[in-house]
Backbone bond lengths (Angstrom), bond angles and torsions (degrees), N, CA, C in turn:
res aa  C-N    CA-C-N  psi(-1)  N-CA   C-N-CA  omega(-1)  CA-C   N-CA-C  phi
1 M - - - 1.468 - - 1.526 109.44 -
2 R 1.311 115.65 139.41 1.464 120.73 -178.22 1.534 110.13 -97.42
3 K 1.317 116.56 143.83 1.463 120.42 177.79 1.525 110.03 -82.61
4 L 1.325 116.22 140.80 1.459 122.73 170.36 1.519 107.80 -102.16
5 I 1.320 116.23 119.15 1.466 122.81 -177.48 1.518 108.67 -114.63
6 V 1.314 116.49 118.02 1.465 122.05 178.86 1.524 108.80 -91.37
7 L 1.332 116.42 123.48 1.462 122.44 176.78 1.521 108.18 -113.79
8 T 1.317 116.29 130.67 1.459 117.39 178.26 1.517 111.82 -150.99
9 F 1.325 114.32 151.11 1.460 123.34 170.48 1.517 105.62 -96.51
10 M 1.331 117.84 129.50 1.460 119.17 -177.46 1.521 111.65 -145.72
11 T 1.320 114.53 154.20 1.459 121.30 176.62 1.524 109.38 -85.53
12 L 1.310 117.46 173.60 1.460 121.28 177.95 1.524 112.02 -60.00
13 D 1.335 117.30 -30.58 1.457 119.77 178.66 1.533 112.33 -95.77
14 G 1.331 116.09 18.34 1.454 120.26 169.08 1.508 117.64 86.88
15 V 1.335 118.58 3.76 1.465 120.82 -179.41 1.520 109.50 -72.48
16 M 1.331 116.43 132.29 1.456 121.68 179.58 1.530 111.69 -121.44
17 Q 1.299 117.72 6.11 1.464 122.01 -173.26 1.526 112.96 -79.54
18 A 1.321 115.94 132.18 1.469 124.95 170.83 1.524 114.44 46.64
19 P 1.335 118.55 56.02 1.458 118.32 177.52 1.523 113.09 -69.30
20 G 1.348 116.88 -27.33 1.457 120.22 -170.39 1.507 116.75 -81.64
21 G 1.344 118.15 -34.48 1.452 119.17 -176.25 1.507 112.84 -171.70
22 P 1.333 117.68 160.27 1.465 122.49 -176.55 1.526 114.20 -59.62
23 E 1.336 117.65 -31.71 1.465 120.07 -176.28 1.528 112.06 -89.23
24 E 1.308 117.32 -4.57 1.465 120.74 -173.39 1.524 112.19 -61.86
25 D 1.324 117.78 -49.28 1.465 121.39 179.53 1.523 108.98 -161.72
26 S 1.318 115.99 99.88 1.472 120.31 180.00 1.520 111.34 -101.78
27 S 1.331 117.42 14.79 1.467 119.89 -179.17 1.521 110.59 -60.88
28 G 1.341 114.68 151.26 1.459 119.58 -177.53 1.507 112.62 68.03
29 T 1.325 116.69 26.32 1.471 124.43 -177.79 1.531 112.21 56.22
30 F 1.332 116.26 32.70 1.468 120.42 177.80 1.524 108.81 -68.77
31 E 1.329 116.71 126.09 1.463 120.87 -172.56 1.524 113.81 -120.60
32 Y 1.325 116.93 13.20 1.464 119.15 -176.11 1.531 112.92 -113.01
33 G 1.313 117.68 18.90 1.453 121.06 -178.64 1.520 112.31 -52.32
34 G 1.322 116.43 136.89 1.457 121.47 -178.76 1.507 114.22 94.63
35 W 1.323 117.22 13.11 1.460 121.15 -174.51 1.530 113.83 -64.64
36 S 1.321 118.36 -18.54 1.471 119.20 -177.90 1.533 113.53 -83.07
37 A 1.324 116.81 -17.35 1.469 121.16 -171.21 1.533 115.34 -54.91
38 P 1.323 121.07 -42.08 1.476 119.65 -175.66 1.525 114.73 -70.57
39 Y 1.327 118.80 -3.47 1.464 120.60 -169.34 1.528 114.55 -105.92
40 G 1.318 117.81 10.32 1.466 119.58 179.84 1.514 112.29 -75.81
41 D 1.313 116.75 146.58 1.464 122.84 171.48 1.522 107.92 -155.56
42 D 1.328 118.39 -177.49 1.465 121.41 -177.25 1.523 111.90 -63.58
43 I 1.312 116.74 -39.05 1.469 120.04 179.13 1.517 109.82 -62.89
44 F 1.315 116.14 -45.51 1.459 121.01 179.21 1.530 110.14 -57.23
45 G 1.327 116.45 -47.26 1.456 120.82 -178.53 1.523 112.54 -59.69
46 K 1.323 117.10 -42.72 1.463 120.93 -179.48 1.526 111.20 -67.19
47 L 1.334 116.71 -41.38 1.459 120.09 179.43 1.528 111.27 -66.57
48 M 1.321 116.80 -37.67 1.463 119.94 178.96 1.523 111.08 -68.58
49 Q 1.329 117.46 -37.38 1.465 119.33 176.82 1.518 110.73 -57.57
50 K 1.317 115.92 -39.52 1.462 120.63 178.69 1.529 110.90 -65.64
51 Q 1.335 116.45 -42.69 1.464 119.86 -177.77 1.529 112.63 -72.56
52 M 1.325 116.48 -20.85 1.465 120.46 -178.51 1.526 112.74 -94.88
53 Q 1.327 117.46 15.81 1.461 119.86 175.04 1.528 108.94 -58.53
54 P 1.334 116.74 140.79 1.469 119.67 -174.25 1.530 113.58 -59.52
55 T 1.297 115.64 127.91 1.458 124.02 172.60 1.518 106.51 -160.99
56 D 1.306 117.75 162.05 1.461 119.80 179.35 1.519 110.01 -59.76
57 I 1.338 115.97 150.83 1.466 120.43 -179.64 1.526 110.04 -128.20
58 L 1.319 115.02 154.31 1.460 123.22 176.19 1.514 107.34 -124.86
59 L 1.330 116.35 129.82 1.463 121.51 -175.70 1.518 111.04 -132.57
60 G 1.332 115.54 150.55 1.447 120.39 165.63 1.522 108.55 -77.64
61 R 1.308 116.87 166.22 1.466 120.18 -173.12 1.521 112.50 -64.64
62 K 1.324 119.25 -39.87 1.466 120.85 -178.09 1.530 111.05 -66.70
63 T 1.330 116.68 -43.62 1.462 119.27 177.56 1.523 109.82 -65.79
64 F 1.325 116.95 -38.09 1.464 119.93 177.32 1.528 110.66 -58.95
65 D 1.325 117.12 -42.91 1.473 120.09 178.78 1.526 110.88 -56.96
66 I 1.332 116.76 -42.45 1.466 121.49 179.25 1.528 110.15 -66.00
67 F 1.322 116.31 -47.37 1.466 120.98 -179.36 1.526 111.22 -62.53
68 E 1.337 116.31 -45.72 1.461 121.51 -175.67 1.525 111.95 -63.40
69 S 1.323 116.31 -32.57 1.463 119.68 -178.72 1.529 112.44 -80.48
70 Y 1.332 117.24 -13.50 1.463 119.79 -175.02 1.528 114.15 -116.84
71 W 1.335 117.03 -54.40 1.455 119.77 -166.26 1.530 115.82 -68.15
72 P 1.323 121.63 -33.50 1.468 117.74 -179.97 1.522 113.60 -55.50
73 A 1.331 117.39 -32.67 1.468 121.16 -178.89 1.527 113.33 -95.43
74 H 1.340 117.17 -1.31 1.465 120.75 -177.20 1.530 111.81 -128.98
75 A 1.309 116.76 30.15 1.460 121.16 -174.94 1.532 112.66 -64.35
76 N 1.339 117.76 -16.63 1.467 118.91 176.65 1.532 111.24 -64.55
77 Y 1.352 117.75 -21.66 1.468 121.52 176.45 1.531 111.79 -86.68
78 W 1.336 116.55 -15.60 1.468 121.12 179.78 1.526 107.64 -142.42
79 P 1.315 117.22 76.54 1.463 120.36 -176.72 1.528 111.86 -56.04
80 G 1.324 115.43 130.92 1.457 121.45 178.02 1.514 114.98 95.41
81 I 1.346 118.26 -10.52 1.461 119.95 -175.19 1.532 112.06 -61.84
82 N 1.314 117.70 -33.10 1.463 119.41 179.55 1.525 112.18 -76.41
83 E 1.333 116.88 -23.54 1.459 120.19 -176.17 1.533 113.30 -88.56
84 V 1.335 118.36 -30.55 1.466 119.63 -177.04 1.523 110.40 -68.72
85 K 1.321 115.31 159.25 1.463 120.61 176.10 1.519 108.67 -76.25
86 K 1.333 115.42 132.62 1.455 121.63 179.91 1.529 107.90 -115.25
87 Y 1.334 116.13 110.78 1.454 121.92 178.15 1.521 108.25 -95.68
88 V 1.323 116.80 135.04 1.465 121.59 -175.14 1.525 108.98 -129.65
89 L 1.336 116.70 123.99 1.460 120.49 174.56 1.516 108.23 -87.47
90 S 1.338 116.30 116.29 1.466 120.12 -177.54 1.519 110.32 -156.90
91 N 1.323 114.72 139.87 1.460 121.01 172.35 1.520 111.36 -101.05
92 T 1.325 117.36 -3.15 1.465 120.39 -174.18 1.522 113.59 -116.77
93 V 1.324 117.73 -23.52 1.469 121.17 -178.48 1.523 108.59 -117.12
94 E 1.332 115.96 137.45 1.460 119.74 -176.43 1.525 113.76 -124.84
95 Q 1.325 117.85 -9.83 1.459 119.38 -179.40 1.517 110.80 -151.04
96 S 1.343 114.42 159.57 1.453 121.18 -178.94 1.520 108.66 -152.30
97 D 1.314 115.96 150.75 1.457 120.94 173.95 1.528 112.00 -81.48
98 W 1.338 117.26 -11.46 1.462 120.74 178.61 1.522 107.85 -72.93
99 K 1.326 116.11 118.16 1.463 119.85 -172.52 1.522 111.90 -61.56
100 N 1.333 113.68 151.95 1.465 123.00 178.24 1.525 112.87 65.18
101 T 1.334 116.99 33.89 1.459 121.38 177.21 1.526 109.45 -103.97
102 V 1.332 115.45 130.33 1.459 122.45 179.74 1.525 107.79 -125.24
103 F 1.330 116.97 132.08 1.463 120.73 -178.49 1.521 110.80 -100.14
104 L 1.321 114.85 134.92 1.461 123.11 177.26 1.524 108.74 -111.02
105 K 1.322 116.37 149.89 1.466 120.23 -175.08 1.522 114.34 -108.41
106 S 1.336 117.51 -19.94 1.464 118.00 -169.70 1.523 112.27 -151.46
107 L 1.317 114.42 170.01 1.459 121.71 174.75 1.529 109.89 -61.03
108 D 1.322 117.16 -37.03 1.471 120.55 178.00 1.523 111.25 -61.33
109 D 1.338 116.94 -36.49 1.466 120.12 177.01 1.527 110.72 -63.58
110 I 1.341 116.10 -38.60 1.471 119.93 178.83 1.533 110.02 -67.39
111 K 1.331 116.79 -41.98 1.461 120.08 178.10 1.527 110.76 -61.39
112 E 1.314 116.54 -41.14 1.462 120.58 178.44 1.530 110.70 -63.94
113 L 1.328 115.78 -41.26 1.462 120.51 177.52 1.525 110.44 -62.42
114 K 1.309 117.01 -45.37 1.468 122.04 -179.49 1.526 110.76 -61.25
115 N 1.309 116.94 -35.07 1.460 121.48 -178.44 1.524 113.76 -85.12
116 S 1.321 116.98 1.58 1.460 121.09 178.76 1.527 109.92 -85.50
117 T 1.324 116.60 176.85 1.456 120.66 175.67 1.520 109.29 -96.16
118 G 1.317 116.02 150.46 1.455 120.43 179.98 1.511 110.96 146.80
119 S 1.314 115.63 -168.21 1.460 122.24 -177.73 1.524 110.78 -73.60
120 D 1.338 115.19 168.40 1.457 119.45 168.55 1.518 108.33 -59.61
121 I 1.325 116.01 157.12 1.461 121.54 -179.75 1.522 108.16 -120.31
122 K 1.321 116.42 123.96 1.465 120.76 -179.64 1.521 110.28 -99.90
123 V 1.319 114.93 134.23 1.466 122.43 178.78 1.520 107.40 -105.37
124 W 1.332 116.32 113.62 1.467 121.48 -178.86 1.528 109.12 -101.97
125 G 1.352 116.30 134.48 1.468 119.59 177.31 1.517 110.54 57.08
126 S 1.345 115.86 -127.50 1.470 121.94 169.26 1.524 113.09 57.44
127 G 1.338 116.61 57.45 1.461 121.77 -174.69 1.513 115.08 -52.23
128 E 1.332 117.99 -47.58 1.466 120.30 -178.01 1.525 110.99 -66.84
129 L 1.313 116.80 -39.69 1.460 120.59 177.53 1.524 110.31 -63.48
130 V 1.316 117.48 -43.36 1.462 120.70 179.82 1.523 110.33 -61.13
131 Q 1.344 117.29 -40.48 1.469 120.09 176.73 1.530 110.83 -57.88
132 L 1.322 116.06 -43.98 1.467 121.46 179.52 1.527 110.79 -62.41
133 L 1.324 116.79 -43.81 1.458 120.80 -179.62 1.523 111.45 -65.52
134 L 1.329 117.38 -41.79 1.465 121.16 179.73 1.524 111.32 -65.59
135 K 1.313 117.28 -41.49 1.466 121.59 179.89 1.522 111.87 -62.61
136 N 1.329 115.70 -30.92 1.458 120.58 -175.38 1.527 113.26 -104.49
137 D 1.329 116.40 16.04 1.467 123.14 174.55 1.523 112.22 54.45
138 L 1.332 116.37 45.81 1.457 121.30 -179.34 1.528 113.11 -107.47
139 V 1.326 117.24 -0.10 1.466 121.06 -178.59 1.525 109.76 -90.47
140 D 1.326 115.88 120.94 1.461 120.95 178.83 1.521 112.20 -90.01
141 E 1.337 116.13 -34.66 1.464 119.97 -179.73 1.527 109.91 -143.42
142 L 1.335 114.95 150.01 1.461 123.04 172.38 1.521 107.45 -118.14
143 W 1.329 116.89 122.86 1.463 121.66 174.46 1.520 106.72 -112.02
144 L 1.324 115.98 100.08 1.459 121.84 -172.59 1.522 111.38 -103.07
145 K 1.325 114.69 140.49 1.456 122.62 168.63 1.524 105.51 -113.51
146 I 1.332 116.94 108.00 1.466 121.46 -172.02 1.526 108.66 -105.37
147 Y 1.329 114.99 118.61 1.468 121.86 -174.77 1.521 110.55 -94.99
148 P 1.338 117.66 146.42 1.461 121.33 -176.39 1.526 112.74 -83.30
149 L 1.321 115.77 61.79 1.464 120.50 174.40 1.518 109.19 -155.13
150 T 1.335 115.78 160.73 1.460 122.15 174.47 1.525 108.02 -120.90
151 L 1.327 115.92 146.81 1.466 120.73 179.32 1.525 112.61 -117.67
152 G 1.319 117.24 -20.19 1.454 119.95 174.93 1.510 114.92 83.60
153 K 1.327 117.22 -33.59 1.463 118.90 178.62 1.518 108.95 -144.10
154 G 1.313 114.40 160.67 1.453 121.05 -177.93 1.515 110.09 131.77
155 K 1.322 116.35 175.02 1.463 121.40 178.73 1.516 108.93 -71.81
156 K 1.331 115.55 131.11 1.463 120.18 -174.26 1.523 111.73 -113.41
157 L 1.312 114.56 145.19 1.451 121.05 -177.13 1.524 111.54 -58.25
158 F 1.314 118.00 -45.47 1.458 121.09 -176.38 1.524 112.16 -110.05
159 A 1.307 116.71 34.56 1.460 120.81 -173.98 1.513 113.67 -68.42
160 D 1.315 117.76 -32.13 1.458 120.02 -167.30 1.517 113.47 -105.53
161 G 1.311 117.13 21.68 1.453 120.44 173.40 1.507 115.97 72.04
162 P 1.349 117.82 75.62 1.465 118.72 174.35 1.521 110.23 -66.48
163 I 1.325 116.80 163.36 1.453 119.46 177.76 1.527 109.61 -66.94
164 P 1.329 118.24 155.61 1.465 119.75 174.06 1.527 109.60 -61.66
165 A 1.313 117.26 126.31 1.462 120.95 -176.25 1.516 109.85 -153.11
166 A 1.309 115.51 151.52 1.463 121.28 177.46 1.523 109.47 -106.88
167 F 1.323 115.91 147.58 1.456 122.31 177.68 1.524 108.77 -133.99
168 T 1.326 115.53 151.93 1.463 121.84 177.23 1.523 108.95 -113.57
169 L 1.326 116.84 131.53 1.455 121.36 176.48 1.525 109.06 -69.66
170 T 1.336 116.51 124.07 1.460 120.75 -178.59 1.521 113.08 -109.43
171 E 1.318 116.76 -21.88 1.464 120.24 -178.02 1.517 108.17 -161.37
172 S 1.339 116.83 142.98 1.464 119.85 177.24 1.514 110.59 -153.36
173 A 1.323 114.37 155.20 1.459 121.58 176.65 1.516 107.68 -160.07
174 V 1.325 115.61 156.77 1.463 121.11 178.37 1.523 108.12 -127.54
175 T 1.332 116.16 131.02 1.466 120.14 178.50 1.528 110.15 -81.94
176 T 1.321 116.02 170.83 1.467 119.80 179.54 1.521 111.95 -68.19
177 T 1.325 117.75 -18.04 1.468 121.31 179.11 1.524 112.31 -96.07
178 G 1.337 116.87 4.52 1.461 120.67 174.68 1.509 115.86 91.61
179 V 1.331 119.13 10.12 1.460 121.26 175.70 1.525 108.11 -78.93
180 I 1.320 116.23 127.85 1.462 122.29 178.62 1.521 109.45 -96.89
181 F 1.322 116.28 121.21 1.459 121.70 169.86 1.524 106.64 -93.04
182 A 1.315 117.62 119.95 1.459 121.20 -177.91 1.522 109.12 -135.17
183 N 1.324 117.09 117.28 1.457 122.63 178.32 1.520 108.84 -104.75
184 Y 1.319 116.20 130.79 1.455 122.61 -179.18 1.522 110.04 -126.25
185 K 1.333 116.77 145.90 1.457 120.01 172.18 1.525 108.91 -117.75
186 R 1.312 115.29 150.22 1.461 122.27 -179.70 1.514 108.77 -59.95
187 A 1.346 116.18 134.31 1.459 120.05 -173.20 1.515 111.93 -144.73
188 G 1.305 117.12 57.35 1.453 119.22 174.40 1.506 113.59 107.68
189 D 1.325 113.92 177.21 1.468 122.44 -173.85 1.521 109.16 -124.39
190 V 1.316 116.70 119.37 1.457 121.86 179.92 1.516 110.78 -61.16
191 R 1.327 117.08 -34.45 1.466 121.39 -175.08 1.525 112.61 -69.08
192 T 1.340 117.27 -29.52 1.460 119.79 -176.34 1.526 112.00 -106.34
193 G 1.310 117.28 3.85 1.462 120.66 177.93 1.510 113.88 75.79
194 T 1.316 117.53 20.17 1.469 121.06 179.66 1.520 111.50 -101.18
195 V 1.320 117.54 32.08 1.460 121.72 179.12 1.514 109.18 -62.08
196 G 1.339 114.37 132.88 1.453 119.93 -179.91 1.514 113.80 83.66
197 A 1.322 116.53 0.11 1.474 119.89 -178.85 1.505 111.28 -76.84
């Protein structure tokens, strides 16, 4: 069985929308795109290099559109991104010129992928997909980058009510600008009293 690892940049109030730039995702009249930019430092860069080690990835269609338009021509910033398998959950897109891209149609396809053999699978961005995975208890680990600011509105990591679940902190670090890197692994079920199991 393969692990599904959700990686996200988020504010203190849980907003994960458009951390990289103003044009990334302005849906819902979101006007704070690029909020993560002022917080980079050497520690941040080293930790991100570790998190961006090549492994298969799973994306929602909107995040895939952003990745597909940028990363094929900028792979020197993310070595291996063109070579890894890119799984995309989409009901509207079925093919891509970006090599090693596979399209999935349903939650059952994701479950089948998770139950296959292979590397861990990292889920980048993809807010709606992450909501689906959390609701269906398919997330094995959360790798969060928590920024010291609030935005008040935007797409939120836990907006749609994930199931009650326990997680164990496995790794953490704090940058000089106050960004907390916190990695958690699934550790039991609050509903059945197996917290920490």
